[in-house]
N, C-alpha and C positions, 0 to 999 in steps of 0.2 A: 847307391844301387837302387834297384827296382823296389826293394822292400820298404823303402822309406814312406811312412804315411804322409799324405799330403795335408798335414794339419798345421795351421799357423795361428789360429785364433781360439779363444776359449769356446766359442760356439761350435767350431769344428771339432774340438776335443770332446765336447759333450756328445756330439753326434757319433764320434768314433767309439766312445765308451758305450753308448746305447747300442750300437751295432755289434759291438764286441760282446757285451754282457747280456743284453736283452735277447729274448727268444723271439723268433718270427711269429709264433703263435700268440705270444702274450706281449703286446706292445704297450709298455707303460714307461715312458722316458724317465720320469722322476724316480720311479722305483728301481729302474735299471741302474741309474747313477748312484742311488742310495745303497744298493746292494754291492756295487763295485767299491764304493767308499768303505763299506763295512769290511770287505775283504782286505782293504789296504790299511785301514786304521784298526788293526786287530785289538789293540789295547783300549779301544774306545777313548782315546786321548782327546778327540775332537779336532785335532789339527796335526798336520804332518810337516816336517821340515822339507824344504825344497828338494834336497837330495833324496830323501825317503820317498816323497811323492813321485819323483822321476823314476826312482828304482822300482816302485810298485807298478807304475804304468808300463815300464819295460818288461816286468814280469808278466803283465797282461798281454804283451806282444807289441807294445808301442815301439815304433822306430821313428826317430825324428828329433828335432831340436825343441825341447820343452822350455828352454830358458825364456824366450820372449813371451810364451803363453803364461808362464808362471809370473812373469813381471806384470803382465796384463791383469792377472788375478790379484796379485799381492801389491795393490796400489800403494799401500802405506810402507812397503818394504819391511815388513815384519820378519821375513825369513820363514814364515809359515804359510801353509795353504790350508784353508778350512773348506768343509763341504759347502758352506754358504757362498764362498768365493767361486767355487766351481759351478754350483747350481742352487740358487735360493729355493727353488721348488723341491729339489731332492733333499735339501736340508730340512724342510718342513716335513716331508715324507718320513725322513729318518727319525726326527724328533717324535713324531706321532707313533712310529713303530716302537721306539724306546719306551715311550709313555705307556703304550699298550702292554709291553713286556713287563714293566714295573707293576701295572695293575694286575696282570695275571699272576705275577709272583706273590703279590700281596694277598690275592684271593687264595692261593695255595697255602699260605701261612696261617690262614684263619682256622 
């Protein structure tokens, strides 16, 4: 039907996530993808099984076939999707945020 997102590549998926999650006022692609990932990988596992990744994107409103896109990301056929596969920039952003969080936590414990 009409509600199928016209997304067939990883790049298009990144754009879709950015449009979906990012706000118009605050355009920061890497941060948008990082925050979307955070909402998908709640347990901070660092990776999601294909089915879980697909399920989470569906929850965000994605409609379409993710299989070829996941295959494009998961070149080694590990069965997992990581944030770095989705967007290396967002992975860096995410790591930096986690690091900052750890530093803040350490500060509080002093």
